[in-house]
Backbone bond lengths (Angstrom), bond angles and torsions (degrees), N, CA, C in turn:
res aa  C-N    CA-C-N  psi(-1)  N-CA   C-N-CA  omega(-1)  CA-C   N-CA-C  phi
1 M - - - 1.447 - - 1.527 109.15 -
2 E 1.316 116.17 129.63 1.459 121.36 -177.93 1.527 111.40 -78.98
3 E 1.338 115.14 138.10 1.467 121.69 175.30 1.512 108.86 -102.05
4 K 1.318 116.94 137.28 1.458 122.68 174.14 1.521 107.10 -120.68
5 I 1.339 115.45 122.58 1.462 120.42 -175.59 1.521 108.97 -123.79
6 L 1.323 116.63 130.33 1.457 123.12 179.19 1.526 109.42 -112.10
7 F 1.331 115.84 129.05 1.459 122.34 173.65 1.523 107.23 -109.86
8 I 1.321 117.50 129.60 1.457 122.36 175.86 1.522 106.82 -111.00
9 I 1.325 115.44 118.96 1.468 120.86 -179.41 1.522 107.56 -111.92
10 N 1.328 116.79 118.80 1.462 120.25 179.21 1.529 112.40 -124.15
11 D 1.323 117.41 14.93 1.464 122.47 173.90 1.516 109.15 -110.34
12 G 1.315 116.11 152.06 1.457 121.65 178.88 1.525 111.78 -62.40
13 P 1.332 116.28 166.60 1.459 120.45 -174.25 1.524 114.54 -70.79
14 Y 1.315 117.40 -28.74 1.460 119.94 -175.54 1.522 109.64 -132.31
15 G 1.315 116.81 160.70 1.461 121.77 -177.54 1.519 111.58 109.73
16 N 1.314 115.80 -28.11 1.466 121.60 171.53 1.528 106.79 -149.39
17 E 1.291 117.60 178.83 1.466 120.50 -174.70 1.521 113.56 -105.75
18 K 1.312 118.24 11.44 1.467 120.09 -176.43 1.527 112.88 -63.43
19 A 1.333 117.78 -48.61 1.476 120.36 179.26 1.523 109.97 -64.69
20 Y 1.323 116.69 -43.11 1.465 120.93 179.43 1.522 111.10 -58.93
21 N 1.332 117.47 -47.97 1.462 120.71 -178.42 1.528 111.66 -64.87
22 A 1.331 117.24 -38.98 1.465 120.34 178.24 1.525 110.57 -64.20
23 L 1.328 116.77 -43.82 1.463 120.08 -179.38 1.519 111.86 -71.03
24 R 1.303 116.93 -35.05 1.467 120.02 177.53 1.529 109.98 -62.53
25 L 1.324 116.71 -44.06 1.460 120.70 178.13 1.533 110.55 -66.89
26 A 1.330 117.35 -41.35 1.462 120.98 178.76 1.526 110.91 -61.54
27 M 1.326 117.11 -42.17 1.462 120.95 178.82 1.523 110.68 -62.74
28 S 1.305 116.01 -42.94 1.461 120.19 -179.29 1.526 111.25 -64.77
29 L 1.327 116.57 -44.81 1.463 120.55 -178.81 1.527 111.77 -69.21
30 S 1.340 117.66 -28.63 1.464 119.99 -178.60 1.525 112.27 -67.54
31 K 1.313 117.52 -14.97 1.464 121.60 179.32 1.526 111.86 -80.33
32 R 1.321 116.68 -13.24 1.459 120.47 -178.68 1.520 110.80 -79.23
33 D 1.314 115.88 143.38 1.455 120.86 175.46 1.521 109.52 -67.21
34 L 1.315 114.92 148.28 1.468 122.19 176.53 1.529 113.32 59.58
35 T 1.337 116.41 31.43 1.458 120.94 177.36 1.516 109.00 -125.31
36 T 1.333 116.19 125.14 1.462 122.01 177.56 1.520 108.01 -107.91
37 I 1.329 115.62 128.18 1.464 121.58 -179.01 1.521 109.36 -110.50
38 R 1.313 115.87 134.73 1.462 122.42 172.27 1.518 107.89 -127.18
39 V 1.318 115.40 138.28 1.457 121.35 176.49 1.523 107.02 -120.78
40 F 1.318 116.35 125.04 1.457 121.90 178.54 1.518 107.45 -112.33
41 L 1.336 115.98 123.73 1.465 121.71 -179.93 1.521 109.09 -103.05
42 M 1.323 116.35 127.81 1.463 120.10 178.76 1.525 109.55 -140.93
43 G 1.310 116.06 158.94 1.460 120.75 -179.73 1.525 110.67 58.17
44 D 1.321 116.33 -133.30 1.466 121.27 179.13 1.525 112.38 -65.24
45 G 1.313 117.72 -19.11 1.453 121.63 179.51 1.522 113.34 -63.72
46 V 1.337 117.05 -22.04 1.458 120.83 178.00 1.531 110.06 -61.39
47 Q 1.320 117.24 -27.79 1.468 121.27 178.72 1.530 111.72 -62.09
48 C 1.314 117.93 -20.25 1.467 121.36 177.81 1.520 111.58 -64.41
49 A 1.331 117.52 -24.03 1.461 121.58 -175.68 1.531 113.38 -93.47
50 V 1.317 117.81 3.62 1.468 120.79 179.58 1.524 109.73 -66.62
51 K 1.342 116.39 129.35 1.467 121.02 -179.96 1.520 110.71 -73.67
52 N 1.329 114.75 151.05 1.474 123.14 175.39 1.530 112.94 55.70
53 Q 1.319 115.87 42.98 1.461 120.74 178.09 1.519 110.25 -65.56
54 E 1.304 115.86 148.24 1.456 120.31 171.58 1.528 106.41 -92.54
55 T 1.307 115.23 114.15 1.458 120.55 -176.50 1.526 109.67 -80.77
56 P 1.339 117.86 122.35 1.460 120.04 177.63 1.530 111.29 -62.25
57 S 1.290 115.90 152.01 1.459 121.46 179.12 1.528 110.06 -58.16
58 G 1.312 115.89 132.35 1.455 121.03 178.05 1.518 114.86 89.99
59 F 1.339 117.99 0.30 1.457 121.48 -179.68 1.526 109.74 -113.94
60 Y 1.328 116.46 155.59 1.457 122.43 173.73 1.520 108.95 -81.68
61 N 1.322 117.21 155.79 1.453 121.95 179.91 1.532 109.45 -80.99
62 I 1.314 115.90 106.37 1.466 122.60 -177.13 1.533 110.30 -65.91
63 E 1.318 116.89 -35.19 1.468 120.40 178.98 1.530 110.78 -59.42
64 R 1.323 117.39 -43.64 1.467 121.10 178.98 1.528 110.85 -65.31
65 M 1.327 116.17 -38.97 1.464 119.87 179.67 1.534 110.25 -64.08
66 L 1.327 116.54 -41.94 1.468 119.91 177.75 1.528 110.65 -64.82
67 G 1.323 117.13 -36.06 1.463 120.92 177.12 1.514 111.36 -59.68
68 Y 1.314 116.38 -40.32 1.471 120.51 177.68 1.531 109.75 -62.37
69 I 1.320 116.23 -44.31 1.474 120.27 179.66 1.529 109.78 -63.40
70 L 1.338 117.40 -40.30 1.461 119.95 178.70 1.522 112.86 -60.01
71 R 1.322 116.71 -34.48 1.457 119.98 179.35 1.529 111.54 -75.73
72 N 1.334 117.50 -23.85 1.463 121.11 -174.19 1.531 114.18 -121.03
73 G 1.303 117.06 2.01 1.463 120.42 -177.60 1.519 109.59 -160.33
74 E 1.325 116.47 -142.78 1.462 121.40 -178.49 1.515 109.62 -138.93
75 V 1.337 115.56 144.20 1.461 122.15 174.83 1.508 107.19 -128.11
76 A 1.328 117.16 132.23 1.470 122.09 178.74 1.525 108.83 -131.39
77 T 1.336 115.06 149.67 1.469 120.54 176.06 1.502 109.37 -122.26
């Protein structure tokens, strides 16, 4: 049975870990067979999709994480 999982991100990419944690979980789940991942960016979460972001020291690159999801799932704004 196929699983379909939707993540809604409405916080900006940096300043807290909410977007990072959501994308980390989405990346992990996308590796499972028969699992479809969708990420919906709204509000400040749209900033996660900005190209060529400057990643603050001590943070993961959210743009790269979204790229992984794009190759294995779907991202919508």
